[in-house]
gemmi code that builds the backbone of each chain (N, CA, C; Angstrom):
import gemmi

chains = {
    "A": [
        ("MET", (28.422, 32.950, 6.385), (28.454, 32.427, 7.465), (29.151, 31.439, 7.692)),
        ("ALA", (29.478, 30.346, 8.561), (29.766, 29.284, 8.427), (28.476, 28.207, 8.588)),
        ("GLU", (29.118, 27.178, 7.924), (27.918, 25.972, 7.719), (28.088, 25.247, 9.266)),
        ("HIS", (26.943, 25.073, 9.590), (27.029, 24.160, 11.126), (27.225, 22.545, 10.330)),
        ("SER", (27.714, 22.368, 11.274), (28.446, 20.740, 11.286), (27.491, 19.094, 11.310)),
        ("LEU", (27.244, 18.715, 10.347), (26.656, 17.779, 10.233), (26.656, 16.903, 10.998)),
        ("LEU", (27.690, 16.426, 11.857), (28.278, 15.675, 12.315), (28.341, 15.830, 14.332)),
        ("GLN", (28.168, 14.762, 15.071), (28.994, 15.599, 16.340), (30.033, 14.636, 16.582)),
        ("ILE", (31.051, 14.890, 17.233), (32.138, 14.010, 17.109), (32.535, 14.137, 18.362)),
        ("PHE", (32.780, 13.418, 19.012), (33.500, 12.581, 20.608), (34.492, 12.216, 20.112)),
        ("GLU", (35.711, 12.365, 21.168), (37.001, 11.433, 21.680), (36.891, 10.928, 22.673)),
        ("ARG", (37.214, 9.486, 22.629), (37.488, 9.306, 24.075), (38.552, 8.188, 24.210)),
        ("ASP", (39.086, 7.757, 24.455), (40.055, 6.307, 24.733), (41.014, 6.174, 23.596)),
        ("GLY", (40.952, 7.483, 22.743), (41.953, 6.997, 21.092), (40.942, 6.603, 20.347)),
        ("ILE", (39.398, 6.960, 20.555), (38.141, 5.859, 19.897), (37.516, 7.494, 19.659)),
        ("THR", (37.496, 7.634, 18.341), (36.413, 8.969, 17.590), (35.006, 8.412, 17.892)),
        ("ASN", (34.227, 9.248, 17.765), (32.595, 8.261, 18.397), (31.719, 9.212, 17.336)),
        ("VAL", (31.279, 9.157, 16.280), (30.923, 9.956, 15.457), (29.030, 9.680, 15.357)),
        ("GLU", (28.131, 10.658, 15.723), (26.710, 10.098, 15.987), (26.519, 11.493, 14.265)),
        ("PHE", (25.328, 11.292, 13.783), (24.277, 12.255, 12.344), (23.605, 12.994, 13.219)),
        ("VAL", (23.665, 14.407, 12.959), (22.662, 15.194, 13.350), (21.730, 15.178, 12.461)),
        ("GLU", (21.492, 15.010, 10.837), (19.992, 14.800, 10.424), (19.871, 13.189, 10.641)),
        ("SER", (18.288, 12.883, 10.583), (18.058, 11.769, 10.731), (18.004, 11.264, 9.548)),
        ("ASN", (17.740, 12.067, 8.143), (17.646, 11.409, 6.586), (19.194, 11.728, 6.042)),
        ("ILE", (19.780, 10.385, 5.654), (20.859, 10.579, 5.099), (20.864, 10.679, 3.356)),
        ("LEU", (20.048, 11.577, 3.284), (19.136, 10.872, 1.555), (20.009, 12.457, 0.330)),
        ("ASP", (20.093, 13.645, 1.012), (20.635, 14.768, 0.065), (22.158, 14.699, 0.055)),
        ("GLU", (22.106, 14.802, -1.477), (23.522, 14.796, -2.000), (24.544, 15.654, -1.460)),
        ("VAL", (23.881, 16.951, -1.196), (24.838, 17.904, -0.868), (25.380, 17.254, 0.820)),
        ("CYS", (24.324, 17.075, 1.571), (24.069, 16.821, 2.873), (25.245, 15.525, 2.695)),
        ("ILE", (25.222, 14.548, 1.794), (25.999, 13.525, 1.842), (27.907, 14.248, 1.387)),
        ("ARG", (27.908, 14.635, 0.875), (28.959, 14.991, 0.348), (29.626, 15.819, 1.334)),
        ("ARG", (29.126, 16.619, 2.278), (29.684, 17.216, 3.192), (29.755, 16.401, 4.199)),
        ("ILE", (29.498, 15.758, 4.807), (29.290, 14.425, 5.882), (30.638, 13.904, 5.430)),
        ("GLY", (30.921, 13.614, 3.789), (32.133, 12.773, 3.504), (32.999, 13.413, 3.995)),
        ("ASP", (33.007, 14.653, 3.257), (34.147, 15.646, 4.032), (34.215, 16.118, 5.091)),
        ("GLU", (33.917, 15.612, 6.143), (33.885, 16.227, 7.558), (34.853, 14.936, 7.751)),
        ("LEU", (34.541, 13.824, 7.641), (34.759, 12.129, 7.998), (36.142, 12.315, 7.280)),
        ("ILE", (36.465, 12.672, 6.298), (37.630, 12.431, 5.945), (38.570, 13.510, 6.338)),
        ("SER", (38.258, 14.806, 6.918), (39.053, 15.359, 7.423), (39.420, 14.679, 9.057)),
        ("VAL", (38.262, 14.306, 9.552), (39.030, 13.606, 10.680), (39.604, 12.488, 10.663)),
        ("ILE", (39.632, 11.485, 9.453), (40.506, 10.907, 9.204), (42.029, 11.133, 8.730)),
        ("GLU", (42.114, 12.180, 7.944), (43.070, 12.713, 7.919), (44.436, 13.439, 8.718)),
        ("ARG", (43.345, 13.828, 10.129), (44.454, 14.650, 11.453), (44.766, 13.320, 12.002)),
        ("LYS", (44.025, 11.783, 11.896), (44.818, 10.782, 12.761), (45.558, 9.918, 11.991)),
        ("GLY", (46.691, 9.308, 12.815), (48.005, 8.457, 12.828), (47.332, 6.803, 12.128)),
        ("CYS", (46.195, 6.678, 13.099), (45.502, 5.215, 12.922), (43.922, 5.564, 13.332)),
        ("PRO", (43.317, 5.942, 12.237), (41.527, 6.531, 13.026), (41.347, 4.847, 13.316)),
        ("LYS", (40.649, 4.909, 14.474), (39.697, 4.411, 15.133), (38.301, 4.959, 15.204)),
        ("ILE", (37.536, 4.357, 14.500), (36.299, 5.696, 14.143), (34.796, 4.335, 14.457)),
        ("VAL", (33.932, 5.173, 15.578), (32.853, 4.421, 15.590), (31.756, 5.147, 14.533)),
        ("LEU", (30.772, 5.151, 14.046), (29.755, 5.686, 13.111), (28.790, 5.414, 13.976)),
        ("ASN", (27.897, 6.225, 14.529), (26.841, 6.073, 15.090), (25.519, 6.297, 14.369)),
        ("PHE", (25.022, 4.959, 14.365), (23.707, 5.331, 13.407), (22.263, 5.698, 14.239)),
        ("GLN", (22.125, 5.823, 15.545), (21.282, 5.890, 15.903), (20.206, 6.722, 16.196)),
        ("ASN", (20.713, 7.678, 15.307), (19.495, 8.896, 15.232), (18.997, 8.834, 13.617)),
        ("VAL", (19.674, 7.834, 13.168), (18.831, 7.882, 11.169), (18.248, 7.129, 10.973)),
        ("ASN", (16.968, 7.871, 10.499), (16.192, 6.655, 10.026), (15.928, 6.308, 8.306)),
        ("ALA", (16.887, 7.034, 7.250), (16.662, 6.707, 6.214), (18.111, 7.032, 5.582)),
        ("LEU", (18.045, 5.928, 4.931), (20.245, 6.062, 3.754), (19.766, 5.930, 2.741)),
        ("SER", (20.361, 6.610, 1.821), (20.312, 6.406, 0.289), (21.177, 5.600, -0.141)),
        ("SER", (21.681, 5.183, -1.112), (22.720, 4.659, -2.123), (23.504, 5.625, -2.265)),
        ("SER", (23.268, 6.630, -2.301), (24.821, 7.616, -2.194), (25.362, 7.901, -1.183)),
        ("ALA", (24.536, 7.654, -0.020), (25.230, 7.577, 1.357), (26.155, 6.314, 1.596)),
        ("LEU", (25.944, 5.321, 1.123), (26.566, 3.880, 1.049), (27.519, 4.547, 0.365)),
        ("GLY", (27.510, 4.637, -0.904), (28.497, 5.174, -1.402), (29.714, 5.746, -0.959)),
        ("MET", (29.530, 6.815, -0.021), (30.520, 7.841, 0.710), (30.783, 7.048, 1.531)),
        ("LEU", (30.181, 5.970, 2.503), (30.207, 5.127, 3.808), (31.861, 3.897, 3.124)),
        ("ILE", (31.423, 3.426, 2.191), (32.656, 2.847, 1.215), (33.739, 3.959, 0.870)),
        ("THR", (33.854, 5.140, 0.434), (35.302, 6.073, 0.373), (35.804, 6.114, 1.427)),
        ("VAL", (34.951, 6.556, 2.874), (35.404, 6.616, 4.239), (35.926, 5.339, 4.629)),
        ("ASN", (35.384, 4.276, 4.494), (36.240, 2.767, 4.996), (37.433, 2.934, 3.906)),
        ("ALA", (37.375, 2.805, 2.859), (38.920, 2.975, 1.751), (39.686, 4.048, 3.171)),
        ("LYS", (39.432, 5.198, 3.255), (40.344, 5.552, 3.676), (40.839, 5.741, 4.903)),
        ("VAL", (39.640, 5.150, 5.494), (40.215, 4.424, 7.124), (41.072, 3.319, 6.918)),
        ("GLY", (40.989, 2.412, 6.081), (42.076, 1.097, 5.546), (43.044, 1.164, 5.060)),
        ("ASP", (43.280, 2.917, 4.208), (44.408, 2.965, 3.751), (45.832, 3.440, 4.582)),
        ("LYS", (44.967, 4.014, 5.622), (46.004, 4.632, 7.182), (46.155, 3.454, 8.430)),
        ("LYS", (45.583, 2.191, 7.752), (45.771, 0.875, 8.755), (44.219, 1.038, 9.739)),
        ("GLY", (43.825, 1.955, 9.783), (42.605, 1.824, 11.313), (41.640, 1.105, 10.700)),
        ("LYS", (40.660, 1.712, 11.749), (39.335, 0.616, 11.560), (38.080, 1.444, 11.954)),
        ("LEU", (36.957, 1.259, 11.119), (35.892, 1.849, 11.072), (34.641, 0.861, 10.971)),
        ("VAL", (33.897, 0.803, 12.316), (33.002, 0.188, 12.944), (31.246, 1.305, 12.928)),
        ("LEU", (30.491, 0.668, 12.193), (29.372, 1.205, 12.427), (28.266, 0.583, 13.597)),
        ("ALA", (27.727, 1.575, 14.129), (27.160, 0.929, 15.494), (25.845, 1.183, 15.639)),
        ("SER", (24.590, 0.802, 16.348), (23.280, 0.896, 16.233), (22.716, 0.497, 15.118)),
        ("LEU", (23.158, -0.462, 14.542), (22.412, -0.711, 13.501), (21.362, -1.757, 13.586)),
        ("GLU", (20.360, -1.224, 13.251), (18.852, -2.296, 13.650), (17.684, -1.938, 12.816)),
        ("GLY", (17.011, -2.545, 12.519), (15.548, -2.325, 11.450), (16.324, -2.444, 10.303)),
        ("PRO", (15.254, -1.090, 9.634), (15.410, -1.150, 8.034), (16.477, -0.609, 7.549)),
        ("ILE", (17.937, 0.116, 8.299), (18.735, 0.334, 8.460), (20.010, -0.626, 8.259)),
        ("ARG", (19.497, -1.676, 9.410), (20.247, -2.756, 8.749), (19.940, -3.197, 7.726)),
        ("ASP", (18.815, -3.470, 7.390), (18.562, -4.381, 6.202), (18.987, -3.217, 4.839)),
        ("VAL", (19.160, -2.152, 4.810), (19.830, -1.574, 3.728), (21.074, -2.062, 3.256)),
        ("PHE", (21.836, -2.637, 4.597), (23.172, -2.681, 4.566), (22.979, -4.591, 3.988)),
        ("ARG", (21.943, -5.159, 4.667), (22.234, -6.359, 4.180), (21.767, -6.801, 2.700)),
        ("ILE", (20.722, -5.879, 2.407), (20.018, -6.141, 1.384), (21.011, -6.066, -0.260)),
        ("THR", (22.127, -4.633, 0.232), (23.304, -4.401, -0.715), (24.711, -4.989, -0.633)),
        ("LYS", (24.571, -6.419, 0.475), (25.550, -7.086, 0.939), (26.380, -6.337, 1.129)),
        ("LEU", (26.453, -5.246, 1.790), (27.907, -4.421, 2.453), (27.601, -4.767, 3.904)),
        ("ASP", (27.042, -5.351, 4.116), (27.028, -5.878, 5.803), (28.938, -7.160, 5.733)),
        ("LYS", (29.103, -7.364, 4.545), (29.883, -7.851, 4.438), (31.307, -7.011, 4.065)),
        ("ALA", (31.018, -5.983, 3.891), (32.367, -4.913, 4.124), (32.656, -4.027, 4.883)),
        ("PHE", (31.615, -4.124, 5.683), (31.715, -3.125, 6.927), (31.605, -4.333, 8.099)),
        ("THR", (32.222, -3.653, 9.513), (31.880, -4.050, 10.165), (30.546, -3.433, 11.230)),
        ("LEU", (29.627, -4.294, 11.246), (28.376, -3.691, 11.428), (28.205, -4.242, 13.259)),
        ("CYS", (27.519, -3.177, 13.959), (27.301, -3.599, 15.494), (25.932, -3.130, 15.994)),
        ("ASP", (25.413, -4.023, 16.309), (23.886, -3.865, 17.100), (23.789, -2.597, 18.166)),
        ("SER", (24.726, -2.331, 19.078), (25.155, -1.648, 20.036), (26.206, -0.638, 20.209)),
        ("LEU", (26.190, 0.709, 20.528), (27.232, 1.787, 20.921), (28.543, 0.559, 21.264)),
        ("ALA", (28.121, -0.027, 22.420), (28.845, -0.501, 23.452), (29.876, -1.570, 22.730)),
        ("GLU", (29.355, -2.442, 22.024), (29.293, -3.299, 21.279), (30.477, -2.685, 20.602)),
        ("ALA", (30.233, -1.905, 19.628), (31.182, -1.341, 18.537), (32.759, -0.842, 19.444)),
        ("MET", (32.094, -0.093, 20.168), (33.335, 0.520, 20.969), (34.334, -0.234, 21.508)),
        ("SER", (33.912, -1.747, 21.582), (34.760, -2.865, 22.511), (35.578, -3.541, 20.725)),
        ("SER", (34.813, -3.450, 19.734), (34.946, -3.898, 18.884), (35.982, -2.747, 17.546)),
        ("VAL", (35.907, -1.512, 17.569), (37.055, -0.719, 17.233), (38.656, -0.533, 17.954)),
        ("ARG", (38.673, -1.160, 19.426), (39.920, -1.351, 19.634), (40.981, -2.149, 19.431)),
    ],
    "B": [
        ("MET", (0.488, -4.344, -14.738), (0.575, -3.658, -13.379), (-0.765, -2.318, -13.540)),
        ("CYS", (-2.248, -3.326, -13.208), (-2.486, -2.563, -13.611), (-3.997, -2.622, -12.039)),
        ("LEU", (-3.562, -1.140, -11.408), (-4.858, -1.585, -10.104), (-5.838, -1.069, -10.011)),
        ("LYS", (-6.656, -1.973, -9.465), (-8.269, -1.275, -9.438), (-8.568, -0.118, -8.124)),
        ("ASN", (-9.593, 0.352, -8.512), (-10.015, 1.671, -7.748), (-10.301, 1.024, -6.286)),
        ("GLU", (-9.863, 1.397, -5.196), (-9.854, 1.107, -3.724), (-10.063, 2.015, -2.782)),
        ("GLN", (-10.635, 3.089, -3.018), (-10.432, 4.446, -2.235), (-9.452, 5.090, -2.914)),
        ("PRO", (-9.080, 5.114, -4.133), (-7.463, 5.969, -4.165), (-7.534, 7.424, -3.956)),
        ("TYR", (-6.137, 7.562, -3.299), (-5.556, 8.460, -3.432), (-4.686, 8.990, -4.658)),
        ("LYS", (-5.146, 9.540, -5.704), (-4.209, 9.657, -7.060), (-3.539, 11.205, -7.477)),
        ("GLN", (-2.355, 11.012, -7.196), (-2.055, 12.096, -7.818), (-0.565, 12.852, -8.378)),
        ("GLN", (-0.504, 13.577, -9.144), (0.764, 13.631, -9.994), (1.311, 14.891, -9.659)),
        ("ARG", (2.378, 15.001, -10.265), (3.434, 16.347, -10.001), (4.719, 16.492, -10.995)),
        ("THR", (4.901, 17.347, -11.772), (5.890, 17.930, -12.781), (6.996, 18.546, -11.772)),
        ("ILE", (8.278, 17.592, -11.330), (9.117, 18.507, -11.058), (10.264, 19.000, -11.200)),
        ("LEU", (10.974, 20.378, -10.508), (12.339, 19.861, -11.062), (13.218, 19.074, -10.072)),
        ("GLY", (14.755, 18.757, -10.363), (15.499, 18.063, -9.521), (16.140, 18.602, -8.474)),
        ("VAL", (15.163, 19.214, -7.859), (15.763, 19.776, -6.490), (15.183, 19.296, -5.796)),
        ("ARG", (16.922, 19.687, -4.241), (16.158, 18.673, -2.899), (14.832, 18.813, -2.436)),
        ("GLU", (14.322, 20.364, -2.475), (12.555, 20.529, -2.322), (11.919, 19.840, -2.839)),
        ("SER", (12.089, 20.132, -4.087), (11.050, 18.769, -4.904), (10.762, 17.833, -4.192)),
        ("PHE", (11.821, 16.639, -4.402), (11.995, 15.316, -3.913), (11.052, 15.809, -2.371)),
        ("ASP", (12.017, 16.549, -1.548), (10.978, 16.294, 0.095), (9.647, 16.359, 0.133)),
        ("GLU", (9.097, 17.421, -1.645), (7.617, 17.902, -1.239), (7.344, 16.401, -1.361)),
        ("VAL", (7.595, 15.952, -2.724), (7.126, 14.636, -3.369), (6.726, 13.096, -2.221)),
        ("GLN", (7.498, 13.442, -1.180), (8.354, 11.975, -0.683), (6.919, 12.068, 0.622)),
        ("GLU", (7.116, 14.066, 1.223), (6.343, 14.008, 2.105), (4.702, 13.651, 1.826)),
        ("ALA", (4.680, 14.209, 0.825), (3.284, 13.659, -0.110), (2.755, 12.307, -0.029)),
        ("VAL", (3.407, 11.782, -0.820), (3.304, 10.560, -0.404), (3.269, 9.773, 0.804)),
        ("LEU", (4.025, 10.263, 1.543), (4.050, 9.301, 2.948), (3.042, 9.405, 4.061)),
        ("THR", (2.542, 10.562, 3.495), (1.484, 11.805, 4.294), (0.447, 10.682, 3.618)),
        ("LEU", (-0.119, 10.738, 2.816), (-0.965, 9.352, 2.239), (-0.871, 8.334, 2.977)),
        ("MET", (0.212, 7.844, 2.731), (0.135, 6.026, 3.137), (0.188, 6.007, 4.700)),
        ("VAL", (0.259, 7.222, 5.487), (0.027, 7.389, 6.982), (-1.677, 7.183, 7.241)),
        ("ASP", (-2.064, 8.264, 6.190), (-4.003, 8.013, 6.310), (-4.222, 6.441, 6.224)),
        ("GLN", (-3.671, 5.788, 5.370), (-3.646, 4.672, 5.197), (-3.154, 3.465, 6.166)),
        ("GLN", (-2.609, 4.208, 7.230), (-2.456, 3.188, 8.202), (-1.143, 2.275, 7.551)),
        ("TYR", (-0.373, 2.068, 6.613), (0.716, 1.790, 6.666), (1.991, 1.485, 7.735)),
        ("SER", (2.716, 0.541, 7.776), (3.599, 0.437, 8.758), (4.788, 1.166, 8.465)),
        ("GLU", (5.394, 1.503, 9.791), (7.055, 2.252, 9.583), (7.913, 1.906, 8.618)),
        ("HIS", (7.695, 0.230, 8.568), (9.007, -0.304, 7.434), (7.906, -0.085, 6.047)),
        ("ASP", (6.936, -0.125, 5.641), (6.782, 0.247, 4.515), (6.668, 1.859, 4.330)),
        ("LEU", (6.707, 2.544, 5.435), (6.968, 4.066, 4.964), (8.383, 4.011, 5.110)),
        ("PHE", (9.548, 3.260, 5.618), (10.674, 3.241, 4.848), (10.893, 3.198, 3.819)),
        ("SER", (10.612, 1.871, 3.576), (10.738, 1.480, 2.138), (10.579, 2.045, 1.114)),
        ("VAL", (9.129, 2.565, 0.920), (8.404, 3.265, -0.045), (9.416, 4.989, 0.334)),
        ("ARG", (9.991, 5.388, 1.318), (10.951, 6.390, 1.365), (12.170, 6.959, 0.578)),
        ("VAL", (12.998, 5.323, 1.068), (14.109, 4.694, 0.242), (13.863, 4.713, -1.066)),
        ("ALA", (12.699, 3.585, -1.857), (13.212, 4.126, -3.150), (12.280, 5.140, -4.006)),
        ("LEU", (11.842, 5.862, -3.315), (11.276, 7.226, -4.285), (12.796, 7.916, -3.924)),
        ("GLU", (13.025, 8.253, -3.444), (14.423, 8.915, -3.115), (15.537, 7.838, -4.241)),
        ("GLU", (15.484, 6.999, -4.276), (16.426, 6.558, -5.387), (15.784, 6.689, -6.404)),
        ("ALA", (14.972, 6.280, -7.194), (14.217, 6.688, -8.051), (14.475, 8.418, -8.518)),
        ("LEU", (14.426, 9.053, -7.727), (14.369, 10.668, -8.651), (15.607, 10.650, -8.160)),
        ("ALA", (16.820, 10.327, -7.529), (17.701, 10.370, -7.445), (18.438, 9.852, -8.925)),
        ("ASN", (18.070, 9.326, -9.444), (18.418, 8.260, -10.673), (17.904, 9.055, -12.051)),
        ("ALA", (16.727, 9.789, -11.880), (16.153, 10.403, -12.903), (16.864, 11.752, -13.099)),
        ("LEU", (17.243, 12.229, -11.836), (18.418, 13.171, -11.607), (19.562, 13.079, -12.045)),
        ("LEU", (20.206, 12.267, -11.892), (21.964, 12.197, -12.052), (22.209, 10.995, -13.270)),
        ("HIS", (20.744, 10.348, -13.786), (21.607, 9.697, -14.856), (20.483, 9.683, -15.879)),
        ("GLY", (19.054, 9.898, -15.998), (18.258, 10.538, -16.709), (18.880, 11.924, -17.317)),
        ("HIS", (19.029, 13.196, -16.536), (18.915, 14.309, -16.678), (20.470, 14.709, -16.590)),
        ("SER", (21.313, 13.602, -16.533), (22.684, 13.920, -16.076), (23.024, 15.051, -15.096)),
        ("GLY", (22.269, 15.228, -14.047), (22.886, 16.553, -13.134), (21.660, 17.881, -13.310)),
        ("ASP", (21.421, 17.266, -14.572), (20.894, 19.179, -14.768), (19.370, 19.059, -13.894)),
        ("GLU", (19.281, 19.659, -13.069), (18.372, 19.774, -11.774), (17.347, 21.318, -12.558)),
        ("GLU", (16.975, 21.538, -13.854), (16.317, 22.693, -14.503), (15.136, 21.519, -15.411)),
        ("ARG", (15.741, 20.129, -15.564), (14.938, 19.591, -16.208), (13.648, 18.807, -15.653)),
        ("GLU", (12.914, 18.697, -16.025), (11.897, 18.237, -15.159), (11.295, 16.954, -15.028)),
        ("ILE", (10.911, 16.651, -13.935), (10.731, 15.158, -13.902), (8.868, 14.909, -13.422)),
        ("GLU", (8.114, 13.686, -14.225), (7.009, 13.856, -13.800), (6.845, 12.417, -12.909)),
        ("VAL", (6.188, 12.693, -11.864), (5.617, 11.800, -10.385), (4.301, 11.603, -10.410)),
        ("HIS", (3.880, 9.932, -10.619), (2.402, 9.918, -10.789), (2.751, 8.937, -9.221)),
        ("TRP", (1.366, 8.995, -8.232), (1.155, 8.071, -7.328), (-0.176, 7.680, -6.608)),
        ("HIS", (-0.164, 6.871, -6.253), (-1.398, 6.165, -6.145), (-1.336, 5.587, -4.520)),
        ("VAL", (-2.188, 6.094, -3.604), (-1.989, 5.346, -2.381), (-3.670, 4.911, -2.324)),
        ("THR", (-3.737, 3.334, -2.028), (-4.635, 2.708, -1.575), (-4.598, 2.350, -0.648)),
        ("PRO", (-5.405, 1.939, 0.163), (-5.521, 0.730, 1.333), (-4.655, -0.414, 1.392)),
        ("ALA", (-4.379, -0.813, 0.368), (-3.621, -2.366, -0.045), (-2.050, -2.221, -0.161)),
        ("HIS", (-2.081, -1.066, -1.470), (-0.766, -0.818, -2.259), (-0.376, 0.605, -2.577)),
        ("VAL", (0.831, 0.926, -2.555), (1.252, 2.224, -3.448), (2.055, 2.002, -4.573)),
        ("GLU", (1.321, 2.663, -5.861), (2.036, 2.834, -6.794), (2.832, 3.966, -7.244)),
        ("ILE", (3.990, 3.728, -7.859), (4.801, 5.192, -8.304), (5.270, 4.816, -9.249)),
        ("GLN", (5.058, 6.002, -10.103), (5.809, 6.287, -11.197), (6.781, 7.739, -11.474)),
        ("VAL", (8.284, 7.276, -12.223), (8.664, 8.597, -11.888), (9.301, 8.237, -13.462)),
        ("ILE", (8.915, 9.235, -14.195), (9.448, 9.303, -15.521), (10.529, 10.925, -15.746)),
        ("ASP", (11.265, 10.955, -16.586), (12.408, 11.477, -16.870), (12.093, 12.262, -18.161)),
        ("GLN", (12.959, 13.001, -19.055), (13.223, 13.375, -20.041), (14.425, 12.786, -20.915)),
        ("GLY", (15.429, 11.869, -19.818), (16.696, 11.221, -20.393), (16.075, 10.415, -21.452)),
        ("ARG", (17.480, 9.981, -22.015), (17.619, 8.723, -23.167), (17.370, 7.492, -22.526)),
        ("GLY", (17.492, 7.566, -21.436), (17.352, 5.885, -20.892), (18.674, 5.020, -20.552)),
        ("TYR", (18.825, 4.323, -19.458), (20.068, 3.378, -19.264), (19.095, 1.691, -19.171)),
        ("ASP", (20.371, 1.332, -19.634), (19.780, -0.433, -19.710), (20.837, -0.670, -18.304)),
        ("PRO", (19.692, -1.199, -17.622), (19.557, -1.683, -16.165), (20.874, -2.895, -16.021)),
        ("GLU", (20.715, -3.448, -17.278), (21.510, -4.799, -17.261), (23.106, -4.266, -17.355)),
        ("ALA", (23.390, -3.030, -18.173), (24.932, -2.858, -18.045), (25.332, -2.177, -16.805)),
        ("ILE", (24.431, -2.246, -15.883), (25.362, -1.901, -14.584), (25.954, -3.346, -13.919)),
        ("PRO", (26.537, -3.173, -13.248), (27.695, -4.224, -12.594), (26.513, -4.466, -11.606)),
        ("ASP", (26.579, -5.948, -10.734), (25.724, -6.013, -10.377), (26.533, -5.574, -8.715)),
        ("PRO", (25.766, -4.757, -7.999), (26.729, -4.176, -6.651), (26.484, -5.126, -5.666)),
        ("THR", (26.077, -6.198, -5.738), (26.109, -7.373, -4.650), (27.128, -8.404, -4.931)),
        ("ALA", (27.588, -8.394, -5.956), (28.589, -9.630, -6.264), (30.289, -8.809, -5.350)),
        ("THR", (30.793, -9.945, -5.170), (32.014, -9.831, -4.099), (33.087, -8.854, -4.722)),
        ("GLU", (33.024, -8.846, -6.103), (34.207, -8.059, -6.551), (33.875, -6.338, -6.951)),
        ("ASN", (32.419, -6.212, -6.538), (31.884, -5.083, -6.863), (31.315, -4.142, -5.528)),
        ("LEU", (31.582, -4.896, -4.479), (31.394, -4.611, -2.936), (31.959, -3.033, -2.664)),
        ("THR", (33.585, -2.965, -3.210), (33.684, -1.729, -2.994), (33.812, -0.338, -3.946)),
        ("LEU", (32.544, -0.814, -4.691), (32.190, 0.212, -5.674), (31.152, 1.581, -5.257)),
        ("PRO", (31.437, 2.586, -5.433), (31.041, 3.251, -4.385), (29.846, 3.894, -5.389)),
        ("SER", (29.285, 3.363, -6.468), (27.471, 3.745, -6.803), (27.193, 1.974, -7.372)),
        ("GLY", (26.104, 2.574, -8.015), (25.172, 1.598, -8.884), (24.244, 0.823, -8.247)),
        ("ARG", (23.873, 1.352, -6.969), (23.320, 0.649, -5.898), (21.426, 0.866, -5.676)),
        ("GLY", (21.352, 2.018, -6.068), (19.554, 2.557, -6.660), (18.988, 1.529, -6.905)),
        ("LEU", (18.956, 0.687, -8.317), (18.320, 0.306, -8.955), (17.746, -0.995, -7.668)),
        ("ALA", (18.978, -1.219, -7.344), (18.902, -2.766, -6.227), (18.386, -2.404, -5.653)),
        ("MET", (18.384, -0.994, -4.750), (17.732, -0.857, -3.533), (15.755, -0.638, -3.672)),
        ("ILE", (15.428, -0.112, -4.775), (14.389, -0.128, -5.409), (14.208, -1.434, -5.431)),
        ("ARG", (14.279, -2.645, -6.159), (13.828, -3.511, -6.657), (13.618, -4.359, -4.719)),
        ("ALA", (14.464, -3.856, -3.886), (14.566, -4.935, -2.537), (13.618, -4.558, -1.919)),
        ("PHE", (13.237, -3.089, -1.744), (12.333, -2.426, -1.016), (10.747, -2.206, -1.876)),
        ("MET", (10.419, -2.243, -2.927), (9.494, -2.363, -3.546), (8.534, -3.841, -3.750)),
        ("THR", (7.326, -4.167, -4.236), (7.359, -5.789, -4.177), (7.056, -5.677, -5.857)),
        ("GLU", (6.724, -4.723, -6.672), (7.198, -4.773, -8.412), (7.530, -3.691, -8.853)),
        ("VAL", (8.540, -4.343, -9.662), (9.645, -2.987, -10.130), (9.501, -3.317, -12.096)),
        ("GLU", (9.167, -2.259, -12.662), (9.270, -2.289, -13.845), (9.848, -0.967, -14.187)),
        ("LEU", (10.870, -1.029, -15.459), (11.537, -0.372, -16.510), (11.126, 0.022, -17.867)),
        ("ASN", (10.464, 1.102, -18.320), (10.284, 0.669, -19.685), (12.013, 0.711, -20.475)),
        ("GLU", (11.087, -0.077, -21.691), (12.500, -0.233, -22.701), (13.120, 0.727, -22.792)),
        ("ARG", (13.000, 1.633, -23.168), (13.716, 3.462, -23.557), (14.638, 3.304, -21.765)),
        ("GLY", (14.188, 3.004, -21.082), (14.757, 2.847, -19.129), (14.370, 4.701, -18.674)),
        ("ASN", (13.542, 5.412, -18.947), (13.106, 6.772, -18.623), (11.905, 6.539, -17.623)),
        ("HIS", (11.386, 5.655, -17.695), (10.068, 5.088, -17.007), (9.986, 4.400, -15.975)),
        ("LEU", (10.267, 4.610, -14.381), (9.705, 3.593, -13.501), (8.506, 3.237, -13.471)),
        ("THR", (8.194, 2.395, -12.894), (7.144, 1.961, -12.261), (7.599, 0.889, -11.320)),
        ("MET", (6.325, 1.954, -10.011), (6.865, 0.800, -8.554), (5.888, 0.489, -7.961)),
        ("ILE", (5.526, -0.701, -7.087), (4.385, -1.158, -6.541), (4.969, -1.509, -5.420)),
        ("ARG", (4.557, -0.938, -4.042), (4.595, -2.253, -2.630), (3.309, -2.199, -2.276)),
        ("HIS", (2.933, -3.120, -2.346), (2.018, -4.046, -0.897), (2.078, -3.707, 0.358)),
        ("LYS", (1.063, -3.652, 1.118), (1.002, -3.368, 2.522), (1.243, -4.976, 2.977)),
    ],
}
model = gemmi.Model(1)
for chain_id, residues in chains.items():
    chain = gemmi.Chain(chain_id)
    for i, (resn, *xyz) in enumerate(residues, 1):
        res = gemmi.Residue()
        res.name, res.seqid = resn, gemmi.SeqId(i, " ")
        for name, pos in zip(("N", "CA", "C"), xyz):
            atom = gemmi.Atom()
            atom.name, atom.element = name, gemmi.Element(name[0])
            atom.pos, atom.b_iso = gemmi.Position(*pos), 0.0
            res.add_atom(atom)
        chain.add_residue(res)
    model.add_chain(chain)
structure = gemmi.Structure()
structure.add_model(model)
structure.setup_entities()
């Protein structure tokens, strides 16, 4: 039986909008699957423009951050852009504490992210 | 790091390095914290720190061997949460891990676990061998 996707992916106006199905991005196996799904999306695109929406996310591990760094590098290799959206409260703290707010484009809202990724 | 007894909720468990056990321990600790009316931010902080501590025990302490046992102690009081995670590994030297917040290391995909534990907990102590982590968060 095929494994269910851990991401919901919507395409609009050349922008790929990705939402997480799981609220806790902690499990190593899930993180690997999410990374594989995202890299598969990137590889299908000429110049990927991706918004990752964290609206549903309640917890995030350092392993998930590592996966996002790899994904960001893949997007960069294709001269695309990755923007992280709906980052607030403790999830934003994770990026601030690890100083990864300097390595990623972070937006408070989805609308801001959609505008930033264009 | 001696804690006084203030209506203590003290438990310990020896677990395998598998997802189900990590989730069980996290839920047990968080349930006690909810009983003691900790904030959402406290719950988030302890969940993340505990996840990182257990992942470090499995990946670094036990080289990913899920069959090796990890000992977890927790003590939830109205004022603070103390958690100890003990693995059977040879330990590691935290000083040997490159500072993940240094500009030149921001693109490294790993090495942030202990930094996150230190950021989300009030006190963190690793024994000399490097296989016994004690962490406390005050309410």
